[in-house]
C-alpha positions as CSV (number, residue, x, y, z in Angstrom):
1,M,167.8,119.7,106.7
2,I,165.6,120.0,109.8
3,F,162.3,121.5,109.9
4,R,161.3,123.1,113.3
5,F,157.1,123.1,114.0
6,S,156.1,125.0,117.1
7,S,152.8,124.1,118.6
8,Y,150.0,125.0,116.4
9,Q,147.6,128.1,118.0
10,P,144.1,127.8,116.9
11,L,143.3,130.4,114.8
12,S,140.8,133.3,115.9
13,T,139.5,134.0,112.2
14,P,139.0,131.4,109.2
15,F,141.7,131.0,106.8
16,F,140.6,130.9,102.7
17,V,142.0,128.8,100.2
18,F,143.2,130.8,97.2
19,H,144.1,129.1,93.7
20,K,147.2,130.2,92.4
21,A,147.2,130.7,88.4
22,S,150.2,129.2,86.5
23,P,151.2,128.0,83.0
24,R,150.5,124.3,82.1
25,K,152.9,121.8,83.1
26,P,153.7,118.3,81.5
27,E,152.0,115.3,83.2
28,K,153.8,114.1,86.4
29,K,155.1,110.5,86.6
30,P,153.9,109.0,90.0
31,S,156.4,107.8,92.3
32,G,156.8,104.0,93.0
33,K,156.2,104.4,96.5
34,T,152.6,104.1,96.6
35,R,151.6,102.1,99.4
36,R,148.1,103.4,100.9
37,R,146.4,105.5,98.4
38,I,142.8,106.7,98.7
39,E,141.0,105.3,95.5
40,L,138.2,107.5,94.8
41,S,135.1,106.1,93.6
42,P,133.0,109.1,92.7
43,D,129.2,108.2,91.8
44,K,129.4,110.9,89.3
45,I,127.7,110.1,85.7
46,E,130.0,110.2,82.6
47,A,129.2,112.5,80.3
48,H,129.0,110.3,77.3
49,G,130.7,113.0,74.9
50,V,127.9,115.7,75.8
51,D,129.3,119.0,76.0
52,G,129.2,121.0,79.4
53,F,126.5,123.2,78.6
54,E,123.9,120.2,78.2
55,E,125.1,118.7,81.2
56,Q,124.6,121.9,83.2
57,H,121.0,122.0,81.8
58,Y,120.0,118.7,83.3
59,E,121.8,119.4,86.5
60,N,119.5,122.8,86.8
61,L,116.6,120.5,85.7
62,R,117.3,118.2,88.7
63,M,117.9,120.8,91.1
64,D,114.4,122.4,90.1
65,A,112.7,119.1,90.5
66,F,114.0,118.5,94.0
67,Q,112.8,122.1,95.0
68,W,109.5,121.1,93.5
69,V,109.4,117.8,94.8
70,W,110.4,118.6,98.3
71,S,107.9,121.2,98.4
72,K,104.9,118.9,97.7
73,I,106.3,116.4,100.1
74,E,106.6,119.3,102.9
75,S,103.2,121.0,102.2
76,S,101.6,117.3,102.4
77,I,103.2,116.5,105.7
78,K,102.1,119.8,107.1
79,D,98.4,119.2,106.0
80,V,98.5,115.9,107.4
81,L,99.6,116.9,111.1
82,R,97.3,119.8,110.7
83,K,94.4,117.6,110.1
84,I,95.2,115.1,112.9
85,N,95.5,118.0,115.4
86,I,92.4,119.7,114.3
87,V,90.1,117.7,116.3
88,V,92.0,118.1,119.6
89,F,92.5,121.7,119.0
90,D,88.6,122.2,118.4
91,E,88.1,120.6,121.9
92,I,90.9,123.0,123.5
93,D,89.3,125.8,122.1
94,R,86.1,125.2,123.0
95,W,87.3,124.4,126.8
96,V,89.3,127.7,126.6
97,H,86.0,129.7,125.9
98,E,83.7,127.8,128.6
99,S,86.8,128.6,131.3
100,F,86.7,132.2,130.1
101,D,83.0,132.3,130.5
102,A,83.4,130.7,134.0
103,I,85.7,133.3,135.0
104,H,83.9,136.1,134.0
105,S,80.6,134.5,135.5
106,C,82.0,135.9,138.9
107,G,82.1,139.4,137.6
108,T,84.6,141.8,136.3
109,P,86.8,144.1,138.4
110,D,87.2,147.6,137.4
111,L,90.4,149.2,136.3
112,A,91.2,150.2,140.0
113,K,91.0,146.8,141.6
114,A,92.4,145.1,138.6
115,T,95.9,146.9,138.9
116,R,96.0,146.6,142.6
117,S,98.8,144.6,144.0
118,Y,96.8,142.8,146.8
119,P,94.5,140.1,145.8
120,I,90.7,140.5,145.6
121,V,89.6,137.0,146.7
122,T,91.4,135.0,149.2
123,D,89.6,131.7,149.2
124,V,91.2,128.6,147.2
125,I,88.1,128.2,145.0
126,S,88.0,131.5,144.0
127,K,91.8,131.0,142.9
128,Q,91.6,128.0,140.8
129,L,93.5,128.4,137.8
130,F,91.8,126.4,134.8
131,T,94.6,124.1,133.5
132,G,94.6,122.1,130.3
133,L,97.1,119.2,130.3
134,I,97.9,117.8,126.7
135,F,99.1,114.4,127.2
136,C,101.6,113.5,124.1
137,K,101.9,109.9,124.4
138,N,106.0,110.1,124.8
139,M,106.3,112.4,121.8
140,E,109.5,113.7,121.6
141,F,110.5,117.2,122.8
142,V,111.5,118.0,118.9
143,D,108.1,117.1,117.7
144,N,106.2,119.0,120.8
145,L,107.7,122.2,119.5
146,V,106.0,122.2,116.3
147,T,102.5,120.9,117.9
148,F,102.5,123.4,120.7
149,A,103.4,126.2,118.0
150,D,100.7,125.4,115.8
151,L,98.2,125.2,118.9
152,G,99.2,128.7,119.5
153,M,98.4,129.7,116.2
154,Y,95.1,128.3,116.1
155,L,93.9,129.6,119.4
156,K,95.1,133.2,118.0
157,S,92.8,132.7,115.1
158,H,90.0,132.0,117.3
159,G,90.3,135.3,119.2
160,C,92.7,134.4,122.1
161,H,95.5,136.2,123.6
162,V,98.4,133.3,123.5
163,A,101.8,133.3,124.7
164,N,104.0,130.4,124.0
165,L,106.6,129.6,126.8
166,S,109.4,127.2,126.6
167,S,110.6,124.7,129.4
168,L,113.9,127.1,129.2
169,D,112.1,129.8,130.4
170,F,111.8,127.9,133.7
171,S,115.2,127.2,134.8
172,A,116.6,127.7,138.3
173,K,119.3,130.3,137.0
174,N,116.7,132.7,135.9
175,G,114.0,132.0,138.4
176,I,110.5,133.4,138.1
177,G,111.5,136.6,136.6
178,G,112.7,134.9,133.4
179,C,109.3,133.4,132.4
180,L,107.5,136.5,133.7
181,R,109.6,138.7,131.3
182,S,109.2,136.2,128.5
183,L,105.4,136.4,129.2
184,L,105.0,140.1,129.2
185,R,107.6,140.4,126.2
186,Q,105.1,138.5,124.2
187,F,101.8,140.2,125.4
188,L,103.0,143.8,125.7
189,M,105.6,143.5,122.6
190,V,108.2,145.2,124.5
191,S,111.4,144.1,126.4
192,I,111.0,144.9,130.4
193,D,113.9,144.8,132.8
194,A,111.9,144.9,135.9
195,A,109.2,142.0,135.6
196,D,105.9,143.1,137.3
197,I,102.6,141.3,136.8
198,T,100.8,144.4,137.1
199,A,101.9,145.7,133.8
200,L,100.2,142.6,132.4
201,A,96.9,143.5,134.7
202,S,96.8,147.2,133.1
203,W,97.6,146.1,129.3
204,Y,94.6,143.6,130.0
205,A,92.3,146.4,131.4
206,E,93.5,149.3,129.4
207,Q,93.9,148.4,125.8
208,G,90.4,146.7,125.4
209,N,91.8,143.4,125.5
210,H,89.3,142.3,128.2
211,K,87.2,140.4,126.0
212,A,89.4,137.6,125.2
213,P,91.0,134.9,127.2
214,V,94.6,134.9,128.1
215,V,96.3,131.6,127.3
216,V,99.7,130.7,128.4
217,I,101.1,127.4,126.7
218,I,104.1,125.6,128.3
219,D,105.3,123.0,125.7
220,D,106.8,120.3,128.5
221,M,106.1,120.8,132.0
222,E,108.5,117.9,133.1
223,R,111.5,119.6,131.5
224,C,110.8,122.8,133.8
225,C,112.2,123.6,137.1
226,G,109.8,122.3,139.6
227,S,110.0,125.0,142.1
228,V,110.2,127.9,139.5
229,L,107.0,126.4,137.8
230,S,105.3,126.3,141.0
231,D,106.0,129.7,142.0
232,F,104.7,130.7,138.7
233,I,101.4,128.8,139.0
234,L,100.9,130.4,142.6
235,M,101.8,133.7,141.0
236,L,98.8,133.4,138.5
237,S,96.4,132.0,140.9
238,E,96.4,135.3,142.7
239,W,95.8,137.4,139.5
240,V,93.2,134.9,137.9
241,F,90.3,137.0,138.9
242,K,91.8,140.3,137.5
243,I,93.4,138.5,134.5
244,P,91.6,135.4,133.1
245,I,94.7,133.5,132.6
246,I,94.2,129.9,131.1
247,L,97.2,127.6,131.6
248,I,97.9,124.7,129.0
249,M,100.8,122.1,129.9
250,G,102.2,119.4,127.8
251,V,103.1,116.0,129.4
252,A,105.1,113.7,127.7
253,T,104.8,110.8,130.0
254,T,101.8,109.8,132.4
255,T,99.2,111.4,134.8
256,D,101.6,111.3,137.9
257,A,103.8,113.9,136.0
258,P,102.1,117.0,137.5
259,R,102.3,115.3,140.9
260,N,105.9,114.5,140.5
261,T,107.0,117.9,139.1
262,L,104.8,120.5,141.3
263,S,104.5,121.0,144.8
264,S,101.4,120.3,146.8
265,N,100.5,123.9,147.4
266,A,100.6,124.6,143.7
267,L,98.7,121.5,142.9
268,Q,95.6,122.8,145.0
269,Y,95.0,125.6,142.8
270,L,95.1,123.9,139.5
271,S,91.6,122.8,137.8
272,P,93.0,120.1,135.5
273,T,91.2,119.0,132.4
274,K,92.9,116.3,130.2
275,F,93.5,116.4,126.4
276,I,95.2,113.4,124.7
277,L,97.2,113.8,121.0
278,R,97.4,111.2,118.5
279,S,100.5,108.9,119.2
280,P,103.8,109.3,117.4
281,A,103.0,105.9,115.5
282,E,99.5,107.1,114.2
283,R,101.2,110.4,112.9
284,L,103.8,108.6,111.1
285,D,101.1,106.2,109.5
286,A,99.3,109.2,108.4
287,I,102.4,110.7,106.7
288,I,103.2,107.5,104.9
289,E,99.9,107.2,103.6
290,A,99.8,110.7,102.1
291,V,103.6,111.0,101.1
292,L,104.6,107.4,100.3
293,V,101.5,105.2,99.5
294,K,99.7,107.8,97.6
295,Q,103.1,109.2,96.3
296,C,102.2,113.0,96.1
297,S,105.4,113.8,94.3
298,G,106.2,110.8,92.5
299,F,109.1,109.9,94.9
300,C,109.1,106.4,96.0
301,L,111.5,104.4,98.3
302,G,113.1,101.1,97.6
303,H,112.5,98.1,100.1
304,K,115.9,98.3,102.2
305,V,115.7,102.4,102.1
306,A,112.2,101.9,103.7
307,L,113.3,99.3,106.4
308,F,116.1,101.9,107.1
309,L,113.9,104.5,107.5
310,R,111.5,102.4,110.0
311,N,114.6,101.6,112.0
312,C,115.5,105.3,112.3
313,F,112.0,106.1,113.3
314,L,112.1,103.3,115.9
315,R,115.4,103.7,117.1
316,Q,115.2,107.6,117.6
317,D,112.4,107.2,120.1
318,G,109.8,107.6,117.9
319,T,110.5,111.0,116.4
320,L,109.1,112.2,113.5
321,T,111.8,114.7,113.0
322,S,114.2,112.2,112.6
323,F,112.1,110.2,109.9
324,I,111.3,113.5,108.0
325,R,114.9,114.6,108.0
326,A,116.0,111.1,106.8
327,L,113.4,111.1,104.2
328,K,114.6,114.4,102.8
329,M,118.2,113.4,102.7
330,A,117.2,110.4,100.4
331,I,115.8,113.0,97.9
332,V,118.7,114.8,98.0
333,Q,120.8,111.8,97.1
334,H,118.4,110.5,94.7
335,L,117.7,113.6,92.7
336,S,121.6,114.4,93.0
337,T,122.7,111.1,91.4
338,E,120.1,109.8,89.4
339,P,120.4,111.9,85.8
340,L,116.8,111.0,84.8
341,S,114.9,112.1,87.9
342,F,114.1,115.2,86.5
343,I,111.1,113.4,84.7
344,L,109.3,113.2,88.3
345,K,108.1,116.8,88.2
346,G,106.8,116.2,84.7
347,L,105.2,112.9,85.4
348,V,103.0,114.3,88.4
349,N,102.2,117.6,86.3
350,E,100.9,115.4,83.5
351,E,98.6,113.4,86.2
352,E,97.2,116.6,88.0
353,H,96.8,119.1,85.1
354,Q,96.0,116.2,82.8
355,V,98.5,117.7,80.2
356,S,100.5,115.4,78.3
357,D,104.3,115.5,78.7
358,T,104.4,112.5,76.2
359,G,106.2,114.9,73.7
360,K,108.9,115.9,76.2
361,H,109.9,112.4,77.2
362,A,110.0,111.3,73.6
363,S,112.0,114.2,72.8
364,L,114.8,113.7,75.0
365,S,118.3,114.2,74.0
366,E,120.0,110.9,72.6
367,M,122.3,110.9,75.6
368,M,119.3,110.5,78.1
369,L,117.5,108.1,75.8
370,K,120.6,106.0,76.1
371,R,120.9,106.0,79.9
372,A,117.2,105.3,80.2
373,F,117.6,102.0,78.1
374,D,120.7,101.4,80.2
375,L,118.9,101.2,83.4
376,P,118.9,97.5,84.9
377,S,115.1,97.4,85.0
378,Y,114.7,97.9,81.4
379,K,117.5,95.3,80.4
380,R,116.0,92.8,82.9
381,Y,112.6,92.6,80.8
382,K,113.8,92.9,77.6
383,L,111.4,95.4,76.2
384,A,110.6,96.3,72.4
385,T,112.9,98.2,70.2
386,P,114.6,101.3,72.5
387,N,112.9,104.8,71.4
388,G,111.1,107.5,72.7
389,D,107.6,105.6,72.7
390,T,108.9,102.7,74.4
391,L,109.8,105.0,77.0
392,V,106.3,107.0,77.2
393,N,104.9,103.8,77.4
394,G,107.1,102.4,80.0
395,L,106.2,105.3,82.2
396,S,102.7,105.3,81.8
397,E,102.4,101.6,82.8
398,M,104.7,102.5,85.9
399,K,102.1,105.0,87.0
400,K,99.3,102.6,86.5
401,L,100.7,99.9,88.3
402,Q,101.8,102.1,91.3
403,K,98.0,103.1,91.4
404,L,97.2,99.8,91.6
405,W,99.7,98.9,94.3
406,S,98.8,102.0,96.4
407,S,94.9,101.0,96.3
408,L,95.8,97.6,97.5
409,V,97.9,98.8,100.3
410,L,95.6,101.0,101.7
411,S,92.7,98.4,101.3
412,L,94.6,95.9,103.6
413,Y,95.6,98.8,105.9
414,E,91.7,99.5,106.3
415,A,91.1,95.7,106.9
416,G,94.0,95.4,109.5
417,K,94.2,98.8,111.4
418,C,91.5,97.9,113.4
419,H,93.4,95.0,115.0
420,N,96.5,97.3,115.7
421,M,98.2,96.7,112.5
422,T,100.5,99.7,111.4
423,L,100.8,101.1,108.1
424,L,104.4,101.3,108.4
425,D,105.1,97.7,108.8
426,L,102.6,96.9,105.9
427,Y,104.3,99.3,103.6
428,C,107.9,98.1,104.4
429,E,106.4,94.5,103.4
430,A,104.5,95.6,100.3
431,L,107.6,96.9,99.0
432,R,109.8,93.5,99.2
433,P,110.9,92.4,95.4
434,E,111.6,89.0,96.7
435,L,107.9,88.1,97.2
436,Y,107.5,88.7,93.5
437,D,110.5,87.9,91.7
438,S,109.8,83.9,91.9
439,R,106.6,85.1,89.7
440,G,106.7,85.3,85.8
441,S,106.8,89.2,85.9
442,D,106.0,89.4,82.0
443,H,102.2,90.2,82.4
444,H,102.2,92.3,85.5
445,L,104.7,95.1,84.1
446,G,101.9,96.5,82.4
447,L,103.3,95.8,78.8
448,E,102.0,92.6,78.0
449,K,102.8,92.9,74.2
450,H,106.5,93.4,75.0
451,F,106.9,90.5,77.6
452,R,106.7,86.8,77.5
453,A,103.4,85.2,79.4
454,P,104.3,83.4,82.5
455,S,103.9,79.7,83.0
456,S,101.3,78.3,85.4
457,D,103.8,76.9,87.6
458,Q,105.7,80.1,88.0
459,A,102.4,82.0,88.8
460,V,101.4,79.1,91.3
461,H,104.6,79.3,93.0
462,G,104.4,83.3,93.3
463,Q,101.1,82.9,94.7
464,R,102.5,81.1,97.5
465,S,105.4,83.0,98.3
466,S,103.8,86.5,98.0
467,L,101.2,85.3,100.6
468,H,103.6,83.6,103.0
469,K,102.1,83.1,106.2
470,G,103.3,85.1,109.3
471,G,103.6,88.3,106.9
472,V,101.7,91.5,107.5
473,I,99.9,90.9,104.2
474,H,98.9,87.5,105.0
475,Q,97.7,88.6,108.5
476,A,95.9,91.6,106.8
477,I,94.1,89.3,104.6
478,S,93.3,86.9,107.7
479,K,91.6,89.8,109.8
480,V,89.0,90.1,107.0
481,R,87.3,86.9,108.7
482,D,87.4,88.5,112.0
483,I,85.5,91.6,111.0
484,P,82.1,91.5,112.4
485,A,79.1,91.7,109.9
486,S,77.9,95.1,110.9
487,A,81.4,96.4,110.0
488,L,82.0,94.6,106.8
489,G,79.4,96.6,104.6
490,Q,81.3,99.8,105.8
491,L,84.5,98.1,105.0
492,F,83.5,97.5,101.4
493,E,82.3,101.0,101.3
494,T,85.7,102.3,102.1
495,W,87.3,99.9,99.5
496,E,85.1,101.3,96.9
497,K,86.5,104.8,97.7
498,L,89.8,103.8,97.8
499,T,89.9,101.8,94.5
500,E,87.5,104.7,92.6
501,D,90.1,105.3,90.0
502,V,91.3,101.6,89.6
503,N,88.9,99.7,87.5
504,E,90.3,96.2,87.9
505,I,89.8,96.3,91.5
506,H,86.5,98.8,91.7
507,E,84.3,96.3,89.7
508,K,85.1,93.4,92.1
509,V,84.4,95.5,95.2
510,K,81.1,96.4,93.7
511,E,80.2,92.7,93.2
512,L,81.1,92.2,97.0
513,Q,78.3,95.0,97.7
514,S,75.7,93.6,95.7
515,L,76.2,90.4,97.5
516,I,75.8,92.1,101.0
517,K,72.4,93.7,99.5
518,L,71.2,90.2,98.2
519,E,72.0,88.5,101.5
520,D,70.0,91.3,103.7
521,G,67.2,90.9,101.3
522,K,67.1,86.9,101.5
523,C,67.0,87.2,105.3
524,S,64.2,89.8,105.3
525,K,62.1,87.7,103.0
526,Q,61.9,84.5,105.3
527,E,58.2,83.9,106.0
528,I,58.6,81.6,109.4
529,T,55.3,81.6,111.4
530,D,56.8,80.7,114.9
531,I,58.6,83.6,116.3
532,S,61.1,81.5,118.2
533,K,61.9,79.5,115.2
534,R,62.1,82.7,113.2
535,H,64.6,84.3,115.3
536,T,66.9,81.0,115.3
537,A,66.5,80.6,111.3
538,R,67.5,84.1,110.6
539,S,70.3,84.1,112.8
540,N,71.5,80.8,110.9
541,L,70.8,82.0,107.6
542,M,72.8,85.4,108.6
543,E,75.9,83.7,110.1
544,K,76.0,81.6,106.8
545,G,75.6,84.4,104.6
546,T,78.0,86.5,106.5
547,K,80.8,83.5,106.5
548,A,80.2,83.1,102.7
549,L,81.0,86.9,102.3
550,H,83.9,86.5,104.5
551,E,85.4,84.0,102.2
552,K,84.6,85.9,99.0
553,A,86.1,88.8,100.2
554,I,89.4,87.1,101.5
555,T,89.6,85.1,98.1
556,M,88.9,88.5,96.1
557,I,91.5,90.8,97.9
558,G,93.9,87.8,97.8
559,S,93.6,87.4,94.2
560,M,93.9,91.3,93.7
561,V,97.1,91.1,95.9
562,R,98.5,88.1,93.9
563,D,97.4,90.0,90.4
564,Y,98.2,93.6,90.7
565,M,100.4,94.4,94.0
566,Q,103.7,94.7,92.5
567,P,106.5,96.3,94.2
568,I,108.2,99.5,92.5
569,E,111.2,97.7,92.1
570,C,109.8,95.2,90.1
571,I,108.7,97.6,87.6
572,S,110.8,99.0,84.3
573,F,112.3,102.3,84.7
574,H,111.4,102.3,88.4
575,E,114.9,104.0,89.0
576,I,113.8,107.3,87.6
577,G,111.7,107.7,90.7
578,C,112.6,105.1,93.1
579,F,115.7,105.4,95.6
580,K,117.6,102.1,96.5
581,N,120.9,103.3,98.0
582,V,120.6,102.5,101.6
583,D,124.6,102.6,102.1
584,K,124.5,106.0,100.8
585,L,121.9,107.3,102.5
586,Q,123.1,105.8,105.8
587,S,126.7,107.6,105.0
588,A,124.8,111.2,104.4
589,L,123.1,110.6,107.6
590,I,125.7,109.8,110.0
591,G,128.4,111.9,108.0
592,D,132.1,111.0,107.3
593,P,133.9,114.3,107.8
594,R,137.5,113.0,107.8
595,R,136.7,111.2,104.3
596,R,135.1,114.3,103.0
597,I,138.4,116.4,103.9
598,Q,140.3,114.0,102.0
599,V,138.2,113.7,99.0
600,D,138.1,117.7,98.7
601,L,141.8,118.1,99.0
602,L,142.4,115.4,96.2
603,E,139.6,116.8,94.1
604,S,140.1,120.6,94.7
605,H,139.8,121.5,91.2
606,K,136.3,120.3,91.1
607,F,135.1,123.1,93.1
608,L,137.6,125.8,91.9
609,R,136.4,124.9,88.2
610,C,139.5,126.3,86.8
611,S,140.3,125.4,83.4
612,C,143.9,124.3,83.6
613,C,143.2,122.0,86.9
614,S,140.0,120.6,85.3
615,K,141.4,119.4,82.0
616,S,144.1,117.6,83.9
617,G,141.9,115.4,86.0
618,N,143.7,114.0,89.2
619,I,147.3,115.1,87.8
620,M,148.9,117.1,90.3
621,L,149.6,120.7,88.7
622,P,152.0,123.6,90.8
623,S,148.6,125.8,90.4
624,M,147.0,123.8,93.2
625,H,146.7,124.9,96.6
626,D,150.1,123.9,98.6
627,T,147.8,122.1,101.0
628,S,146.4,119.7,98.1
629,I,149.8,119.2,96.5
630,M,151.1,118.3,100.1
631,Y,148.3,115.9,100.7
632,A,148.7,114.2,97.3
633,L,152.1,113.8,97.7
634,A,151.3,112.0,101.1
635,Q,149.5,109.3,99.1
636,E,152.7,108.3,98.0
637,H,153.9,107.2,101.4
638,G,153.1,104.7,104.0
639,D,152.5,105.3,107.6
640,L,155.5,107.6,108.3
641,I,156.6,110.4,105.8
642,N,160.0,111.3,105.8
643,L,160.1,115.1,105.9
644,H,163.2,115.4,103.9
645,D,161.7,113.3,101.0
646,C,158.6,114.9,101.2
647,Y,160.0,118.5,101.2
648,Q,162.0,117.4,97.9
649,S,158.9,116.2,96.2
650,F,156.9,119.5,97.1
651,K,159.7,121.7,96.3
652,A,159.9,119.7,92.4
653,A,156.0,120.2,92.1
654,I,156.0,123.8,92.7
655,C,158.7,124.4,90.7
656,Q,157.8,122.8,87.6
657,A,156.5,126.2,86.3
658,N,159.6,127.9,86.5
659,T,161.4,125.0,84.8
660,N,158.8,124.9,82.4
661,T,159.4,128.7,81.2
662,K,163.3,128.4,81.4
663,G,164.4,129.5,78.1
664,K,161.6,131.8,76.8
665,P,162.6,135.4,76.4
666,R,161.7,137.9,79.0
667,L,159.7,141.0,78.5
668,K,161.8,144.0,79.4
669,Q,160.7,146.7,82.0
670,S,160.8,150.4,81.4
671,P,163.3,152.3,84.1
672,S,160.5,154.5,84.7
673,P,157.3,153.3,87.0
674,K,154.8,155.0,85.0
675,K,155.8,153.0,82.0
676,R,156.6,149.8,83.5
677,R,154.8,146.9,81.7
678,V,153.8,143.8,83.5
679,T,155.8,140.8,82.6
680,N,155.2,137.2,81.9
681,E,157.9,136.1,83.9
682,P,157.0,134.0,86.9
683,Q,158.0,135.1,90.3
684,T,161.4,133.5,91.5
685,L,160.9,130.9,94.4
686,T,163.6,131.1,97.1
687,E,164.5,128.2,99.2
688,A,163.2,130.1,102.3
689,S,159.6,130.7,100.6
690,I,159.3,127.1,99.7
691,Q,160.2,126.0,103.1
692,A,157.8,128.4,104.3
693,R,154.9,127.0,101.9
694,F,156.0,123.7,103.0
695,C,155.6,124.2,106.7
696,R,152.3,126.0,106.3
697,A,150.6,123.0,104.0
698,V,152.1,120.5,106.8
699,T,150.4,122.5,109.4
700,E,147.1,122.7,107.8
701,L,147.1,119.1,107.4
702,Q,147.5,118.9,110.8
703,V,144.9,121.1,111.6
704,T,142.6,119.0,109.5
705,G,143.5,115.7,111.7
706,L,145.4,114.2,108.9
707,L,148.7,114.4,109.9
708,R,150.5,114.1,113.1
709,M,153.7,116.2,113.8
710,P,157.3,114.8,114.7
711,T,158.1,113.7,118.1
712,K,161.1,113.5,119.9
713,R,162.1,109.7,119.1
714,R,161.8,110.8,115.3
715,P,162.0,114.3,114.7
716,D,162.4,113.9,110.7
717,Y,158.9,111.9,110.3
718,V,155.4,112.9,110.4
719,Q,152.7,110.2,110.7
720,R,149.9,109.8,108.7
721,V,146.6,109.5,111.0
722,A,143.7,109.0,108.2
723,F,144.0,106.8,105.4
724,G,141.3,105.6,102.5
725,L,137.9,105.3,104.5
């Protein structure tokens, strides 16, 4: 038997996979030729005897928790970026209105003069175009889009006419007409085929819009075609007296960018003003503080995942977009794989609204309680009798310890940020469980009555390892010694605000503040008659007092770190809100479409959710789609698949329904078409129809890249291209 396959032509329309219903079949015995079979290791949780309704209920809770968690994080990120940009936006807004007043101080032309095509003024000084250059400090283009869109909305809210132009509008292909049409479309709200700047002048003069400045924002001037942008600037300079246009352009690199992009003729008409945005590293630190350190949603990261996200940010040219995308994927992976992750929403709501969800946690189903007490973090520390109260106490203590950890991380950051220390590096090191695993972890899990007390040797060893030299935490503590005396009191005030809700640290910070006041009082009460001696003695006293305060502050923050700063991975029940599987996150971000296709073909019943296939598991049924049957059969072969043998197996698989129904009585049909009854007799399969279905299945596997068609050298064999990945 020879099968001939013609070269496949791409389909112009997508094809769909339909499920064929058929009677049950006996279990098929696997062939003995298995050589390379994909071993699926799905990370799905076993049901433990729970019915599908309850499992679906908890799945819906996790989906609801994801929507809630991501909405909290997304709103926090937007608020942080808005607060960072608001200072620069205020400065730009003041400059825009000052420039507008300067243009109007030269007079306002009437309607007839404003709509004339020839210029009113001809000197270069009167044609100066007020231009704001916003330096983004190498911020990537994808981050620029959001920043300049927010700037446009901010200026609109302050009474400006704003048009946001993209660098794509200044392409050599479209010329100056393309950018002018985009400009008129945003102001006039209509599409104009013949772009004419006089239409904008008429709109500005006739519609009562002359009381507000016209702002044109270009997100990235270095991506624009230099000649088109130069012509655009020359055109605007001719009309600046008639239309008070103020130009704002983003610059991603250095101050030489305008000189390198624009012509000298266009540069002479610019009156530039420089504005600087916060760097991407500063923006990321602000996001980490609001989202991950303060934990606005209860979701947190493990140490390895945090390092992976840090590398994503550094290797992707410092784009916040790549970091936020990876963070969202981590949330998706955690809430889709951790059965107890739906508790996150209740934990944060309990804290925000002061409503106790203790009863909800304690009344979890027996299955969920069993999963909670099967968590490795619970088994590691051997808590008390596993029941609902133990879970509630464990979750409460986890929140308390996370507050301590957050306060200490932010306190260390305040001490080190003036020395160019980034919160990203400090955050990653503060999550390292290796720095704390050597300690006796009984007392610092917060449930002292359920744990054994650590020995003194373990505690000393833990203090040395947690503050190892060269680490970011050690550097932050050491930087306290370099803080000037004038700034030391301000640092203590900041620590007091950060630790306001943490009594363990707040009281010791107050002690440091009282020592500062005491030292100031001693210096002011010194009674020395000689003026020169008084100045020298007071300086010595202040130097000694400041040095003592520095040492006490270092001792205090060091002891706080050793006693209370515990990573999330060293706390019981942390798996509920902490994502640690970096391999799964990396796989989700990079993607593996070929393996996804293979898994979907072998587990098609999980998507179709039919009763017959779902009960059979991975057993092949004739009701499966032909492509799934064909690929399941291909698992029984090696690199080369004999078409004749494979066809016989395929034929046997799809003909099982007919074989199982042999001997059953047929339902008779009425000769009249009107009275004809539907029979239960399966459709008779002919050899031609089986061959056609076989050829179609093989061709679809070729389309998906899993099989290679026969060659002239071996016309009876197809080759497997992909194996278990």
